[in-house]
VOROVEX-109869 format. One record per residue: residue in three letters; residue number from 0; x, y, z of N, C-alpha, C, O in turn. Coordinates in Angstrom, 2 decimals. Example, Ala and Ser with C-alpha at 12.3 -4.5 7.8 and 13.67 -1.06 7.14 Angstrom:
BEGIN
resn,resi,nX,nY,nZ,caX,caY,caZ,cX,cY,cZ,oX,oY,oZ
ALA,0,13.19,-5.69,7.80,12.30,-4.50,7.80,13.20,-3.30,7.80,14.24,-3.32,8.46
SER,1,12.85,-2.25,7.08,13.67,-1.06,7.14,12.90,0.03,7.87,13.41,1.14,8.04
REM end
This chain:
BEGIN
resn,resi,nX,nY,nZ,caX,caY,caZ,cX,cY,cZ,oX,oY,oZ
MET,0,14.75,-47.53,9.65,13.51,-48.13,9.62,13.59,-49.41,10.41,14.48,-50.23,10.21
PRO,1,12.45,-49.59,11.50,12.60,-50.57,12.52,12.43,-52.00,12.00,11.62,-52.25,11.11
GLN,2,13.14,-52.84,12.52,12.95,-54.03,12.15,11.68,-54.65,12.64,11.21,-54.40,13.74
LYS,3,11.03,-55.65,11.59,9.98,-56.51,12.16,9.96,-57.53,13.10,10.55,-58.58,12.84
TYR,4,9.42,-57.41,14.08,9.71,-58.48,15.21,9.11,-60.10,14.79,7.94,-60.40,14.58
GLN,5,10.01,-60.76,14.77,9.42,-62.30,14.10,9.58,-62.99,15.39,10.44,-62.69,16.22
PHE,6,8.63,-64.01,15.55,8.67,-64.98,16.59,8.70,-66.31,15.90,7.75,-67.06,16.09
SER,7,9.45,-66.60,15.32,9.98,-67.86,14.42,10.03,-68.84,15.18,10.41,-68.55,16.32
PHE,8,9.77,-70.00,14.98,10.53,-71.31,15.62,11.84,-71.38,15.64,12.43,-71.71,16.67
LYS,9,12.53,-71.06,14.39,13.87,-71.08,14.11,14.66,-69.92,15.32,15.57,-70.41,16.00
LYS,10,14.38,-68.77,15.49,14.85,-67.82,16.46,14.70,-68.31,17.97,15.60,-68.31,18.81
TYR,11,13.26,-68.75,18.15,12.96,-69.12,19.56,12.47,-70.35,19.86,11.33,-70.44,20.32
PRO,12,13.31,-71.55,19.63,12.92,-72.76,19.96,12.46,-73.03,21.14,11.36,-73.57,21.31
LEU,13,13.23,-72.70,22.04,13.06,-72.94,23.38,11.48,-72.29,23.78,10.61,-73.06,24.18
SER,14,11.31,-71.28,23.68,10.12,-70.24,23.67,8.96,-71.01,23.11,7.93,-70.81,23.76
TRP,15,8.87,-71.55,22.44,7.78,-72.03,21.59,7.64,-73.76,22.05,6.60,-74.35,21.78
CYS,16,8.70,-74.42,22.71,8.68,-75.56,23.59,8.00,-75.15,24.34,6.87,-75.65,24.27
CYS,17,8.19,-74.07,25.44,7.23,-73.89,26.77,5.89,-73.76,26.51,4.98,-74.40,27.03
ILE,18,5.78,-72.81,25.58,4.43,-72.33,25.08,3.48,-74.06,24.78,2.44,-74.45,25.32
ALA,19,4.19,-74.61,23.95,3.57,-76.20,23.58,3.32,-77.19,24.99,2.45,-78.03,25.18
LEU,20,4.44,-76.74,25.88,4.14,-77.59,27.10,3.15,-77.24,27.98,2.56,-78.05,28.68
ILE,21,2.91,-75.90,27.96,1.89,-75.24,28.80,0.58,-75.83,28.31,-0.26,-76.47,28.95
CYS,22,0.58,-75.43,26.91,-0.75,-76.09,26.21,-1.27,-77.39,26.71,-2.38,-77.63,27.20
VAL,23,-0.16,-78.24,26.48,-0.35,-79.62,26.74,-0.63,-80.19,28.12,-1.33,-81.17,28.35
LEU,24,0.10,-79.32,29.13,0.10,-79.80,30.50,-1.67,-79.01,30.73,-2.53,-79.77,31.16
SER,25,-1.95,-78.04,30.53,-2.89,-77.56,30.45,-4.19,-78.08,30.29,-5.14,-77.68,30.95
LEU,26,-4.26,-79.08,29.32,-5.44,-79.66,28.66,-5.36,-81.19,28.71,-6.23,-81.88,28.18
THR,27,-4.05,-81.85,29.53,-3.96,-82.92,29.61,-5.52,-83.17,30.74,-6.04,-82.46,31.59
PRO,28,-5.86,-84.61,30.16,-7.27,-84.78,31.20,-6.91,-85.33,32.39,-7.87,-85.60,33.11
PHE,29,-5.73,-85.62,32.89,-5.75,-86.09,34.54,-4.20,-85.89,34.61,-3.27,-86.12,33.84
ILE,30,-4.32,-85.39,35.79,-2.98,-85.05,36.30,-2.55,-86.00,37.50,-3.33,-86.08,38.45
PRO,31,-1.52,-86.64,37.54,-1.32,-87.79,38.50,-1.34,-87.17,39.91,-1.10,-85.97,40.10
GLU,32,-1.67,-88.20,41.06,-1.44,-87.65,42.17,0.18,-87.68,42.94,0.84,-88.72,43.01
THR,33,0.55,-86.69,43.36,1.81,-86.98,44.03,1.54,-86.18,45.43,0.58,-85.51,45.82
ARG,34,2.97,-86.57,46.10,3.11,-85.80,47.50,2.87,-84.41,47.51,2.25,-83.81,48.39
LEU,35,3.39,-83.92,46.48,3.19,-82.28,46.25,1.73,-81.95,46.49,1.56,-80.91,47.13
ASN,36,0.94,-82.42,46.23,-0.80,-82.27,46.19,-0.88,-81.86,47.75,-1.87,-81.16,48.00
ASN,37,-0.11,-82.12,48.75,-0.31,-81.58,50.00,-0.02,-80.35,50.27,-0.61,-79.82,51.21
VAL,38,0.97,-79.60,49.49,1.33,-77.91,49.58,0.38,-77.27,49.12,-0.22,-77.37,48.06
ALA,39,0.27,-76.59,50.00,-0.71,-75.08,50.06,-0.56,-74.59,48.72,0.55,-74.14,48.46
PHE,40,-1.51,-74.57,47.71,-1.54,-73.82,46.66,-0.64,-74.25,45.42,-0.47,-73.59,44.39
VAL,41,-0.14,-75.39,45.72,0.96,-76.04,44.47,0.45,-75.57,43.24,1.17,-74.92,42.49
ASP,42,-1.10,-75.93,42.87,-1.39,-75.86,41.63,-1.35,-74.01,41.18,-1.45,-73.66,40.00
LYS,43,-1.23,-73.27,42.02,-0.93,-71.75,41.92,0.38,-71.47,41.48,0.81,-70.75,40.58
TRP,44,1.01,-72.34,42.45,2.63,-72.15,42.22,3.04,-72.50,40.78,3.60,-71.82,39.92
THR,45,2.58,-73.76,40.78,2.78,-74.23,39.17,2.81,-73.30,38.17,3.79,-72.93,37.52
HIS,46,1.70,-72.95,38.10,1.05,-71.87,37.03,2.05,-70.67,37.10,2.70,-70.46,36.08
PHE,47,2.21,-69.94,38.06,3.48,-68.88,38.59,4.51,-69.18,37.86,4.84,-68.39,36.98
ILE,48,5.29,-70.46,38.07,6.58,-70.73,37.94,6.50,-71.19,35.92,7.35,-70.93,35.08
MET,49,5.48,-71.75,35.77,5.33,-72.20,34.14,5.44,-70.94,33.27,6.23,-70.79,32.33
TYR,50,4.40,-69.91,33.81,4.34,-68.55,33.00,5.22,-67.50,33.36,5.49,-66.48,32.73
GLY,51,5.60,-67.86,34.41,7.21,-66.51,34.65,8.32,-67.18,34.06,9.28,-66.47,33.76
GLY,52,8.39,-68.56,33.80,9.49,-69.12,33.55,9.72,-68.90,31.82,10.78,-68.61,31.25
SER,53,8.35,-69.15,31.20,8.05,-69.11,29.82,8.55,-67.47,29.21,9.09,-67.12,28.16
CYS,54,8.10,-66.78,30.34,8.12,-65.20,29.63,9.70,-65.05,29.77,10.19,-64.56,28.75
CYS,55,10.57,-65.33,30.70,11.92,-65.24,30.93,12.62,-65.79,29.94,13.54,-65.14,29.46
VAL,56,12.35,-66.92,29.52,13.04,-67.93,28.19,12.54,-67.04,26.96,13.29,-66.99,25.98
ILE,57,11.41,-66.37,26.94,11.28,-65.71,25.46,12.40,-64.41,25.41,13.10,-64.18,24.43
TRP,58,12.43,-63.50,26.81,13.16,-62.69,26.96,14.74,-63.03,26.61,15.51,-62.35,25.93
TRP,59,14.99,-64.20,27.22,16.51,-64.42,27.05,16.94,-64.86,25.50,18.01,-64.67,24.93
GLU,60,15.72,-65.50,25.01,16.23,-66.08,23.57,16.17,-64.75,22.57,16.87,-64.65,21.56
HIS,61,15.04,-63.57,23.10,15.60,-62.26,22.22,16.97,-61.77,22.47,17.77,-61.52,21.57
LEU,62,17.18,-61.67,23.59,18.71,-61.01,23.78,19.73,-61.70,22.96,20.55,-61.16,22.22
ARG,63,19.57,-62.97,23.18,20.52,-63.90,22.43,20.42,-63.70,20.80,21.43,-63.68,20.10
CYS,64,19.35,-63.57,20.37,19.00,-63.22,18.73,19.66,-61.89,18.65,20.32,-61.63,17.65
CYS,65,19.50,-60.82,19.85,19.90,-59.52,19.00,21.11,-59.58,19.30,21.67,-58.78,18.56
LYS,66,22.14,-60.26,20.21,23.54,-60.51,20.24,23.90,-60.77,18.80,24.48,-59.99,18.05
CYS,67,23.50,-61.91,18.55,24.06,-62.57,17.17,23.83,-61.54,16.19,24.81,-61.18,15.54
GLN,68,22.86,-61.06,16.00,22.59,-59.82,15.02,23.30,-58.34,15.30,23.16,-57.42,14.49
ALA,69,23.89,-58.22,16.21,24.27,-57.05,16.74,23.35,-55.98,16.54,23.57,-55.03,15.79
ARG,70,21.97,-56.18,17.43,21.33,-54.98,17.24,20.43,-54.95,18.80,20.43,-55.82,19.68
ARG,71,19.73,-53.69,18.77,19.35,-53.66,20.16,17.99,-54.30,20.56,17.06,-53.99,19.82
PRO,72,17.71,-55.11,21.56,16.75,-55.45,21.98,15.21,-54.76,21.48,15.31,-53.54,21.49
ASN,73,14.25,-55.08,21.17,13.08,-54.45,21.23,12.08,-54.58,22.25,11.10,-55.33,22.17
ARG,74,12.35,-53.79,23.26,11.37,-54.08,24.79,9.92,-53.95,24.52,9.04,-54.55,25.14
ARG,75,9.71,-52.97,23.40,8.32,-52.83,23.71,7.43,-53.88,22.94,6.26,-54.04,23.29
ALA,76,8.07,-54.74,21.73,7.62,-55.88,21.39,7.58,-57.14,22.29,6.82,-58.10,22.21
LEU,77,8.58,-56.89,23.18,8.63,-58.30,23.93,7.63,-57.97,25.12,7.12,-58.90,25.74
MET,78,7.37,-56.80,25.41,6.21,-56.44,26.18,4.67,-56.77,25.75,3.71,-56.92,26.50
LEU,79,4.68,-56.83,24.55,3.36,-57.08,23.87,3.05,-58.79,23.70,2.05,-59.43,24.03
TRP,80,4.57,-59.36,22.92,4.40,-60.47,22.69,4.64,-61.54,24.08,3.85,-62.46,24.27
ALA,81,5.66,-61.34,24.89,6.05,-61.88,26.04,5.21,-61.71,27.18,5.14,-62.61,28.02
GLY,82,4.45,-60.41,27.31,3.84,-60.23,28.35,2.09,-60.31,28.10,1.33,-60.90,28.87
ALA,83,1.75,-59.71,27.07,0.45,-59.89,26.86,-0.20,-60.83,26.06,-1.42,-61.01,25.97
GLY,84,0.79,-61.50,25.41,0.54,-62.75,24.59,0.36,-63.84,25.74,-0.65,-64.53,25.82
LEU,85,1.44,-63.95,26.64,1.33,-65.09,27.47,0.21,-64.94,28.73,0.00,-65.89,29.49
ILE,86,-0.49,-63.64,28.88,-1.45,-63.58,29.65,-2.74,-64.08,28.83,-3.68,-64.72,29.29
LEU,87,-2.57,-63.67,27.69,-4.00,-63.90,26.92,-3.74,-65.62,26.63,-4.79,-66.18,26.32
LEU,88,-2.67,-66.42,26.67,-2.58,-67.77,26.47,-3.11,-68.48,27.42,-3.75,-69.51,27.21
GLY,89,-2.76,-67.69,29.23,-3.30,-68.17,30.38,-4.79,-68.30,30.13,-5.42,-69.36,30.11
ALA,90,-5.32,-66.94,29.91,-6.88,-66.79,29.77,-7.38,-67.55,28.93,-8.51,-67.94,29.23
LEU,91,-6.79,-68.05,27.60,-7.42,-69.16,26.78,-7.41,-70.48,27.54,-8.36,-71.26,27.55
MET,92,-6.44,-70.62,28.07,-5.95,-72.21,28.35,-7.14,-72.54,29.91,-7.55,-73.64,30.28
GLU,93,-7.46,-71.10,30.57,-8.41,-71.17,31.22,-10.02,-71.71,30.71,-10.79,-72.60,31.08
LEU,94,-10.06,-70.83,29.86,-11.32,-71.11,29.21,-11.49,-72.62,28.49,-12.43,-73.41,28.45
LEU,95,-10.56,-72.65,28.13,-10.65,-74.10,27.45,-10.61,-75.24,28.34,-11.33,-76.21,28.10
GLN,96,-9.82,-75.23,29.37,-10.27,-75.91,30.75,-11.62,-75.93,30.93,-12.12,-77.05,30.85
ALA,97,-12.47,-74.87,31.20,-13.55,-74.57,31.58,-14.77,-75.00,30.50,-15.93,-75.23,30.82
TYR,98,-14.30,-75.05,29.38,-15.54,-75.27,28.58,-15.29,-76.48,27.57,-16.24,-77.01,26.99
ALA,99,-14.04,-76.86,27.39,-13.62,-77.89,26.34,-13.22,-79.14,26.98,-12.95,-80.05,26.19
THR,100,-13.11,-79.40,28.26,-12.75,-80.45,28.79,-13.92,-80.89,30.07,-14.62,-80.08,30.67
THR,101,-13.90,-81.98,30.22,-14.65,-82.67,31.21,-13.97,-82.89,32.29,-14.63,-82.97,33.32
THR,102,-12.78,-83.03,32.38,-11.88,-83.31,33.68,-11.04,-81.93,34.42,-10.38,-81.98,35.46
ARG,103,-11.25,-80.81,33.63,-10.58,-80.03,34.19,-11.30,-78.68,34.43,-12.41,-78.58,33.90
SER,104,-10.86,-77.65,35.13,-11.75,-76.60,35.17,-10.78,-75.28,35.47,-9.69,-75.21,36.05
GLY,105,-11.67,-74.14,34.78,-11.03,-73.07,34.90,-11.03,-72.26,35.97,-12.15,-72.06,36.44
GLU,106,-10.03,-71.66,36.57,-10.14,-70.82,37.87,-9.59,-69.36,37.40,-8.77,-69.13,36.50
TRP,107,-10.19,-68.56,38.17,-10.02,-67.25,37.97,-8.39,-66.84,38.89,-7.55,-66.05,38.46
LEU,108,-8.29,-67.64,40.26,-6.76,-67.79,41.03,-5.66,-68.07,39.96,-4.57,-67.49,39.92
ASP,109,-6.17,-69.21,38.94,-5.16,-69.69,38.03,-4.68,-68.89,36.81,-3.62,-69.02,36.21
LEU,110,-5.89,-67.86,36.52,-5.20,-66.55,35.79,-4.31,-66.04,36.56,-3.11,-65.98,36.31
LEU,111,-4.92,-65.61,37.66,-4.06,-64.35,38.35,-2.56,-65.02,38.71,-1.62,-64.23,38.73
ALA,112,-2.31,-66.23,38.95,-0.90,-66.66,39.13,-0.35,-66.61,38.21,0.77,-66.10,38.35
ASP,113,-0.71,-67.04,36.81,-0.42,-66.73,35.18,0.13,-65.42,35.14,1.28,-65.17,34.78
THR,114,-0.87,-64.46,35.58,-0.46,-63.00,35.26,0.72,-62.60,36.18,1.68,-61.99,35.73
VAL,115,0.62,-62.92,37.41,1.74,-62.42,38.39,3.11,-63.05,37.89,4.21,-62.50,37.90
GLY,116,2.83,-64.16,37.52,4.40,-64.82,36.90,4.89,-64.09,35.59,5.97,-63.51,35.46
VAL,117,3.97,-64.22,34.74,4.34,-63.18,33.55,4.87,-61.69,33.87,5.67,-61.12,33.12
LEU,118,4.33,-61.08,35.09,4.79,-59.73,35.19,6.20,-59.89,35.79,7.00,-58.99,35.54
LEU,119,6.52,-60.70,36.38,7.68,-61.10,37.22,8.66,-61.21,36.25,9.67,-60.51,36.24
GLY,120,8.35,-62.20,35.29,9.09,-62.80,34.10,9.52,-61.35,33.47,10.70,-61.01,33.37
THR,121,8.50,-60.60,33.07,8.52,-59.19,32.43,9.46,-58.30,33.12,10.26,-57.62,32.47
ALA,122,9.39,-58.27,34.48,10.19,-57.38,35.04,11.69,-57.86,34.93,12.49,-57.01,34.54
ILE,123,12.12,-59.05,35.21,13.16,-59.96,35.19,13.95,-59.51,33.61,15.13,-59.17,33.63
GLY,124,13.26,-59.55,32.44,13.45,-59.42,31.34,14.00,-58.19,31.10,15.05,-57.82,30.58
TRP,125,13.05,-57.62,31.60,13.05,-55.74,31.36,14.58,-55.08,32.01,15.28,-54.19,31.52
LEU,126,14.77,-55.72,33.07,15.99,-55.27,33.83,17.22,-56.11,33.27,18.33,-55.57,33.29
SER,127,17.09,-57.29,32.82,18.00,-58.17,32.33,18.58,-57.37,30.72,19.76,-57.48,30.36
THR,128,17.68,-56.69,30.02,17.86,-56.28,28.75,18.72,-54.92,28.99,19.72,-54.52,28.40
TYR,129,17.94,-54.30,30.12,18.79,-52.82,30.78,20.12,-53.21,31.03,20.99,-52.56,30.45
TRP,130,20.44,-54.03,31.69,21.88,-54.43,32.28,22.56,-54.70,31.19,23.53,-53.97,31.03
ILE,131,22.37,-55.53,30.35,22.95,-56.07,29.40,23.44,-55.38,27.96,24.36,-55.66,27.20
THR,132,22.18,-54.14,27.92,22.60,-53.26,26.56,22.92,-51.97,27.30,23.62,-51.25,26.60
ILE,133,22.69,-51.56,28.23,23.09,-50.09,28.86,24.51,-50.28,29.69,25.56,-49.65,29.60
LYS,134,24.23,-51.11,30.31,25.74,-51.30,31.33,26.74,-52.14,30.94,27.81,-52.24,31.54
ASN,135,26.39,-52.87,29.75,27.45,-53.75,29.30,27.52,-53.83,27.61,27.31,-54.88,26.98
PRO,136,27.84,-52.57,27.01,27.24,-52.68,25.68,28.27,-53.37,24.72,27.98,-53.56,23.54
REM end
């Protein structure tokens, strides 16, 4: 019988911290001006790195939990929770920025950057689980 996939704080503390950080930074009423504001598309790169990095952290923590429990990683569950879940979080954050804040705006390109980051993070996670479980049992 397959084990139920549990995304608890105890098993995935860094993942939950990444998700909380994304929520806080997405809804912060102001972002201070820095010299990085002169970099082209710095906002999009930030979205790409935050969501891609969070996706990689979720995959890494899942691999760590599987190694501790001597079981195989559940890639399909990770595709759902790490992949689709983070994309939905990105969409929710963009909607909240557009309709629940007065100082932030939701943008389609931000959601695209989130999605591309998650897809790259998922590809890295998928290859990592393949390498760790198949090549190095």
